[in-house]
N, C-alpha and C positions, 0 to 999 in steps of 0.2 A: 179714887183710883186704887185698885187692890194689888196691882203688880206692875213691875217696870223693868226694862232693861236699862241699867244705869251704866254710864260710860265713865271709866276712871283709868283708862289705859287698857282695860279689858271689860267684858260685859258680865253683869251679874243679874240673875233673875231672882227677885224676891216676891213670893206669893203670900199675901196676907189674908186671902179670902177665907180659907178653912179656919184659920185661927180666929178671925173676926166672927165667923158663923158659930164657932164654939163658945162665944161669949167673951173672948179676950179683948181688952182695950187696945187702942192703937199702939201705945207704947209697948205693952206686953207682947203684942203680935209681932212688932218689929224686932224686939229683942230675941224672941224665939226664932224668927226667920234668920237673923244674923248668926245666932249661936249655932243653929243647925248647919248653916253654910260653912262655918269654921269646922264643925265636928266632922262633916262628911268630906272635907277636903276641897270643896269648891273654892273656898277662900284660904289660900295657903299662907303660912307665916310670912310676914313682910309685905303682903298686899296692901296697897294704899287704897283706902275707902274714899268715896265721894265726900265732898264737904257736906255739912249738915244742911246748908241751904240748897245745894244741888239735889241731894237725895230727897229732901222734903218736897221740892218742886216735882221731881219725877214720880214720887209716890202720891202726890196730892195731899200731903199732911203738913201740919205746922212744923216749922223749923225747930221750935223748942222741943217738940216730941222726939225728933231725931237726936238733938243735943242730949236729952235726958237718957235715951236708949244707949247712945255711945258712952255716956258717963257710967251707967250701970255696968255695961259689959267691960269697960276699962277697969272698974273696981273689982270685977270678978276675975280679971286676968285674961279675958278673951281678946281684948283689944289693947293697944298702947297709944297714948296721945302725948305729943310734945309740942310746945308752943312754936308756931311757925312751920311745923313739919306735918301738920294734919294728923289724921287718925289712921293707924295701920293695924293689921292682924298681929297679935303678939307672937313673938318667937317661940314662947313656951307652949303654945297651943298646938298640939299634935293632931293629925287626922284620926278620926274615930274608926270604928269597925268597918264602915262602908268603904274605906280606902285600903283595907288590908287585902292582900292577894289570897285567893282561895287555896293556893298551893304555896307553902313556905319556900322562900328563895333557896334555902339550903337543900331542898329536894330536887332542884333543877341540876342536871348534869353540867359540870364545869368544863367548858371547851377551852383548851389552851392552844390547840393547833387545828386550824380549819383546813382540812385536806379533802373537802367535798369537791367533786368534779364540776366543771363548768363555771366556776367562780373566778373572775379576774382579780388581779391585784389592784384594789381600789385606790391605793396610794399613787398609782400611775395616772389617775384621771388628770387631764391637763387643765387644771383650774385656771391658770393665768390665760392660756390660749382660749379657753371656753369663754371666760369673762370678756376678753377683747373681742372675740367673734360676736358675742351677744350685744356688746355696745355698738359694733358696726352694723349688725342686723337691725337693731332698734332704730339707729339713726337713719337708715335708708329704707325701712319698710313703709309701704304705702298705708294710708289710714285704713283702707278696706281690709287689710290683713288681720285687723283685730276684731272684725265682725264674724258673723256666721259664714263659713266658707264651704268649699266642696268637701264631702266626706272622703274623697281620695287623698286630701292633704294639700298643703301649700305647694303651689306650682314651683316655687324656688327650690324646694327640697326635691321634688320629683324630677326636675330637670337636672339638678346636680347629681342625683343618684343614677339617672339614665346614663350620663356620661361616665361616672365613676365605675358603675357595674360593668359597662361595656369594656372599659379599659382594663379593669383589674380582674374581673371574673368571666368576661366573655358573654355576658348576658345580653340578649337581644330584646329590647323593649323600648318604650317611649313614655313620656309623662302621662299620657292618657290611659296607660295600662298599668301604672304603678299606684298602689294604695299604701298610705302610711297608717300603721296601726300601733296600738300601745302594747308592744311585745308580740313575739311569735305566737304565744298562747292565744292572744285575741285573734290574730290572723288565722290561726288554725281553726279556732272555733267558728269564725265567720265562714271559712271555706267549707267546713263540715256541714254547717247549716244550709249553705247554698247547694251543696251536693245532695243533701237530704231532700231539698225542694225539687231537685231534678230526678228524684226517684232512687238515689243510692241508699242502700241499707247497711253497708259495711265498708270499713276502711282497712286495707291491708297495712300492717305495720311490721317493722323488723322484729325478729324474735327477741332481741335485746334492744331496749330503747329507753325513753324517758317516761316513766309511769304517769307524771302529770299530763303529758300530751295525750296519752291514751285515755285518761279521764276526761279531757276536754272533748275528744271525739265522741265518747260515750254520752257525755252530757248533751251533745248536739243531736243525739238520736242514732248514732252509727255504732254498730258492733265493731270490735277490733279483731282482726284475723291475723295471727302471727305468720310471718314468712321466715323460714329457716335461714341461717347464716353459715358461711364457711370463710376460708381465708381470702376469697375473692368478693366478699360482701354478700348482699342478699341474693338468695337463689330465686331469681325472678321467674324461672320456669315453673315454679311451684305456686305462682300467683293464683288466687282463687277467683273463679269466674263470677262469684256473687258480689265481688267488691267493685265499687264505683271509682275508687282511687287507691293509690298506694303511697304511703309516706316513707321516704327514703332519706338517708344522710350519705349521699354518694361520695363526697370529697373525703370524708373521714367518719366512718361509721361510729355512731355513738351507742354504746361506749367502747366496743371492741377494738376500734381503731383501724379497720381495714378499709381501703378505698374500693368502690364498686368498679369491677373490671369493665373495660370498654365494651366487650360483647354483651355484657349484662345491661349496661346502660341502653344500648341499642334495642335489646330485647324488651326492656321495660317500656320504651317508647312505642314499640310495635304493639305491645299488649294494650296500651292506652288507646292507640288508634283503632285497633280491631274491636275493642269493647266500648268505644265511645266513652272512655274513662280518662282519668288524669293521673299524672305523677306529681306529687308534692315534694319538692326538693328543699329540704331544710339545710341551708348552707351556713350552719351556726358558727363555724370557725374557719371558713374557707380561706381566710387571709393568712392563717398561721400554719404554714408548711415550712419545715426547717431543713430538710435534706435536699430539696430540689424545688423548682417552680411548682406552684399548686396546679393541679389539674383544673381545667376550666369548668364552668358550671354546666351541668347536664341540660339545663334549660335551652341552651343554644341548639340542641338537636331538634327540638320542635317546640317553639314558643306557644303554639296553640294546644299543646297537650301536656306541657310541664309548667307547673306553678312554682316560681322561685320565691323562697322565703329567706330574707336576710335580716340581720339585726346589728344594733350597736351595743348589745349587752356585753359582748366579750371584748370588743375593741375599745369601748369607752366605759360604760357602767350599766348594769341592769336597772338601776334606779331611774335612768332617763326614760325608760319605757318607750323606746323608739325602735321600730322594726318596719319592714316593708314587704309587700307582695308584688311580684311581677306577674300579672294575670293574663290568661288567654282572653281573647275578645269576648267569648261567650260567658265568661264569669265576671266581667267588670261590673255590669249593671247589678246582678244579684248580690255580689259581695259588697259593693258600695252602698246599696240600699240597706243591707243588714248592718253595715257600719254606722250609717246614719241613725238607725233605730237603737243601736247599742249605746252610742255616746256622742252623736252628731259628727264629731271630728276629733282628731288628736290635738293636744295643746300646741298652739301656734308658735310661741316664743322659742321653744326648744327646736322646733322644725326649722325656723329661720336661722337659728344659731348653728345647727348642724350643716345646713346648706352653705353658710358662710365659711365654716370650717373646711368643708370639702372643696369649695371653689377656690379658696385661697391657697390650697396645697398643704395646709396645716394638718389636716386629717391624715394624709399620706405619710407625712413625716412622723406623726404620732404612732401610726400603725407599724412603721419600720422600727421605731424604738421599742415598741411592745414585742415585736417579733424577736428581736435580739434578746430582750430580757427573758422571755419565756423559753427561748431555745437554751439559754444558759441554765435556766432553772431545770429543764428536763435533763440536760447533760449532768448537772450536779446530782440529780436524783439517781440516774443510771450509775454514775460512778460510786455513789455512796452504797447502793445495793450491791454492786459488784465487790466492794470491799467487805461489807458487813453481813450480807445475806446472799452469797454467790449462787445459791441454788434457786433463788427467785428469778423468774424470767419476766422481763419487761416486753410486752407484746404490743402490736400495732405500729403504724408508721410514726415517724418523728413529726408530730403535728399537734396543734390544739393546746389545750390547757390541762390535759389529764393523760394518764397512762394506766393500763391494766397490768396488774402483777399476778402472774400465774405461780402458785405456790407448789413446791415439790411434793411428791407422794409422801404420805406419812405425816403431813402437816396437820395442825389443828383444823377443825372445821371452821367455816366462815362465821357461824354463830359464835363460836368460842373466841375467835380472833376479834370480832366486833365487840364482844363483851370486854375483852382485855383493852381494846383501843379506847372504849368509853371510860374505863377506869383510869387510863393514862391521860385522859383529856384530849384524845385524838378524835376528830370528827371526820368520818369517812364511810363509804358504802362498800358492801360486797357486790360482786357481779350479779348474784342471783336477785338482788333488789330490782335490777333493770329488766327482768323477764317480763314480757308482755302477758304471759300466762303463767302465773306463779304455780298453778297446779301441775305444770309440766316439769317442774324442777325435779331432778333426780338426786336422791340422798347421797349417792356415792360419787357425785360430780366433783372434780378437782376444785378445791377452793381457790378463789381469785378475788382480789381487791381492786377497786377502782379508785385511783389516787389523783386528786387534783393538786397540782404542784404550783398553781398560780396565786391562790388567795393569800397565803401568809405574807405580810409585809417583809421587805428585804432583811430587816434586822432580826426578824423572828424565824426566817427560813432555816438557818442552820439548826436551831433547836427543834424545829418540826421534823427535819430529816433525822436527827439523832433519835427522837422519840419513835419515829416510824421504824428505823433500823433496829432499835431495841425490841420493838414489838415482833419483828420478823426474825430476829436472831435465833438460830437453832439452839435448843436447850438439850 
């Protein structure tokens, strides 16, 4: 037997075929294979190797051959052997060239303060509550939950979300029209592919938005057509007749921060009805409004023309990859079919856990705590800028996890500010990065920065504010 997956707490593949074909004896071939595994880093220092008997059986060679190979490599310093402790990879053996990064670590920019928009404070993730909910969900889940299920997702979560979204965001849907997806990006990709099947060739998007979402639409075969913005949100009267749908962030335009005016909400729905098209409502942070009650979801105006997209990325953590679509009846089958082709269904355990978290009321309490935390963060940001950079204007409503800072006339350009920020260890974006059509950027546009105030942990937030204020301080 020339190769084997040997189990010793981890798996190791040793291929002796080529070495034997080149004329090497069994012992020499085994020594070379082990030496190479240490050199290229597959066997890291401290790794315990199989016993000589186990490795011999797995490889189909004599135990004495393995003993002699281990002895030779121990003498060379590659392995270490101690009576009663077995054979391990020696600590002095460092990974060879195959483990080195193509780019030296020193060349990577050092990020000290993460002020990128849309990122929550991961320290707020309710670990204890999540673990308790996971245990309850596992204890009560039926056996069939762990098999292949509906591409729409687990019924427990779809029912919990139906009730929650109706109560908190005014969404009108039911479990048969909800689909659980691995992030809004996947959901948007499935929607765009379904729209493409229906004959759509373009997706209208807000003039400023999230470039990765635009890339998802284009990857699904749709062109992206920018819609201008003003203080009342997207100018929906400018919607292009070529588009099969429009992607909007009506509760809190991303990133400029304006809510979509009521008359424009109604106009967008009328456009969708008249064109046999759809509005895709990305309600990415609809639960986080700080100055008043959040405006209800636009989807309630017409559930058959508005697709509602929600996510746990801001309220819990993006790493969970949990999001959902409330679909019109005509889109349920095509989107579910495409979801089944993409990955069959989303992971079950996290769905069951989130369902338990919602139905127990724990999710509501967690969101309220997060809302208070982020409101205080925003207040601290506004107060710090008022003191140290009073000519910088914070725009947009008091909501979400980010704010746009409009800089005064005569300020440095966005490019210069971003270069200074990188040198100071600040990770942030300029407003122009969010343009749907970068070629439309005007060189004389007033510089603006998009600041995410949620990501730094609490102990690091004061230092992040100080670094930002130093960047914006007038010289």
